[in-house]
N, C-alpha and C positions, 0 to 999 in steps of 0.2 A: 161540442163547441159552446163556450159561455159568451153570449153576446151582451155587451155593455153599451150604454149611451155615453159617449165621450164628450164632456163639456167641463168648463172651468168655473162658471158662475151661473146664477139664476138667469133666466130670460127676462128682458125688459121689453114690454110692449107699449105702444103709444095708441092713444085714441084718435079716431078720425082719419087715419092714414092706413094704407095697405102695409101689413107686416109680413115679411118673408122670414119663415122659420125653417130650420133644418134639423136633421137627426143624423149625427155621425155615429153610425153603429160600427163597433169593432169586436173582434174576437179577443177576449182578454187573455187567452192562452198563447197568443202570439207575442214574441218578444219585440218585434219591429213595430213601430208606431208612426210610419210615414203615411202620406196620403193614399199610397197604393194599397194599404191594408184596410181601407174602408170597405165594409160589406155592402153588397148590392142586394136589395130586396126585390122579389118578384111581384109583391104587392105591399101597399102601405096605406094606412088611414091615420088621420089626425084628430084628436079630441082635445077640447080645452074646457076645463072646469073652473068655475068661480064659486068656491065653496060647493053647495049642492046643486047649483045651476050649472047646466051644460050650455056653453056659448057656441061651441063647434062640436057637432056630433058625429063622430066617426066618419069624416069626410075623406074621400080618397085623395092621396097626396098629388100635388101638382106635378111632381117629377120624382122618379125613383133613384136618380142619381147614379153613383153615390156622391154626396149624401142625399137622403130622401128630403123632399122639399114640399112646403105648402105655403100658400099665400092666404093670409087671413084678410078678408076684404075689410075696407075701412068701415062699411056699414055694420059690421059685426061688433065693432067696438066704438059705438057713437060717443059723443061728448056727454051724454046722460049716464053712460056706464060709470059706476063709482070706482075711483082709484082704489087699488088693493094690492097687498103683497101676498095674497093668498090664493093665487091661481095655480093650476097644475096642468101641464101638458101630458098627454098620453099618446104615444105612438104605438101602433100595432104593425110590426114589420113581419112579413112572411120571408124567411130566409132558409133555404134548403128545405122547404116544405113545412117548416115549423113556424108558428106565429109567436113572435117575441113581443111582450109589452114593456115599453121603456117609458119612464116618467122623467119629468124635470119641472122643478118649481119655477114660477113665473110671477112677475109683478106688472100690474097695469099702472103706468106712471105718466106724469105730466111731461117730464123731461127724461129722456133716455141719457144716462151718463155716457159720454164719449171722450176718446182721446183727443188731445189738442196739440200733440207734438208730431214732428216727422224726423226723418234721419238727419236733416239739417240741424235741428235742435241737439240731437244726440252727439253729433261729431263737432259741434262748436267748441273750439278749444282743444279738440283732439282730432285734427285732420288726419293724422296717420291711421285712424280707425278704418278708413276706406280700404287701405292697403291689407288690412287683416280680415276683410270680409271672406267668409267661406266661399269656395269655388261654386258650390252648388246653391248658393243663395244670392239673390240679386239685390237685397237690401236687408235692413235690420228689423223688418216687420215682425219676425218670429220673437225677437228679443223684446220689442216694444209691446207686443201682445202678453208675453209672459210678465212683464213688468206691470202692465196695467191690471192684470189679474191680481197681482200683489197689492197694488193700491186699493182696489176694490175690497179685497179681503181684509185689509188693514182697517179700512173704514168700518166694515161690518163687525170686526172683532171688538171695536171700540164703541159699538152701539150706534153708529151713524149709518144712515141709509144713503148709498151713493147718489140716488136719483133726486135726493133733497139738497145736494150741493148745487146751488143756483149758478155758480161760475166755475166751470171745469178747469179754467186756467189757474185756480187756487191750488190744483193738484199737479201742475206743470212741473215744478222743480223736483218734487218727489218722484214723478214718472221719469224724468230725464235721469236723475241719479240712479234709480233702480234699473233702468235699461243699461246704463253704463256698467253697473255691477254685474248684470247678466253677461254682457260682453266680455269684460275683463276676466270674469270667473272662468268662462270657457277658454280664453287664451291662456290663462294661468294653468288650467288643467292639461293643456296641450303642450306647454313649455315649462315643465317643472324646474329646469335648471335656471330659468330667468325669473327672479322674484318680483320684478317691476310690476307685472300684471297682477300678481297676487296682492301687492301693496295697494295698487289702484282699486282693486275689487273690494278690499277692506274699506278703503276710503269711501267709496261711493255706497256701499252697504250701510255704513254708519250715517252718511249724508241723507240717504233716502229715508231712514228711520227717523232722524231728527226732524226732517221737513215734514213728514206725515204726522209727527206728534205735536209739532208747534205751529204749523202754517194756519193763520186765521182763515176761516171759511165762511162765505156767505151761505148760511144754511137756513132752510125752510122748515123749522121744527114742526109746524102744525099742518104742513102740506097744502097751503093755500096758494102757493106759487110766488110768495113774497118773502123777503127777509124780514121776519116779524118785528124785531126790536131795533133793527138798524145797526146792531152791533155784531161784529163778526165773532164767531165761535171757533173752537179748535176741534180736532178729532179726539179729544180726551175721552177716556172710557166713561160711559154711563151704563146704568143697569136698565135694561128694557124688559119688562115682564112680557111673556109671550105664551099663548095657548095655541097648540097645533090645530090647524083647520081640518075640517072633515070634507073630503071631496067625494062627490058621487052619492 
């Protein structure tokens, strides 16, 4: 069994609040990836590094799940803890009598980047989308989540840090368009004879890319919590030199 830590983006942690973190462990040799395939650990510990410092030292998980869960107390990340993109989680999960160490990069941020749209925004102008909802899904949360990952990855690929976008509504149009792309692509794949959905998927894929490339952003380039120069920027690519951190 090859155990992997399934996640899409780095973890974002906030200071002075309880942070609930989870570890979605999967067997990478299984082809099915629904929630029933999550692995249950018989024991689990959580460690959080900030460079060479240990902020949480192999503490027993709050719950074994699945997924395994731990709540980082607010006092562990006080207001005096410096913001950083160089944190690392280490989970030690005992599965089938074997201890598996799983890691995930994390950031300690002032503002956690969050979605600002709901299904109501997605179906606006496309009310028939409700009729196309999969029978085993109660809403479009899966597609919205996939689209949000795309938005985050687009920002990162252009040298922008999602947590430094001061107003998440700046990303709203890109998120809506990408969610509609996810939906219409699924429909197009299931109805090959009907090209309407394929055309709509192409339209919203291009629309999402245009929006993320050109939308002015209220961006906190120096991380002080304020829009520094009062002028909006875009997600245009910049070069950010980076040196990998050393954990432990």
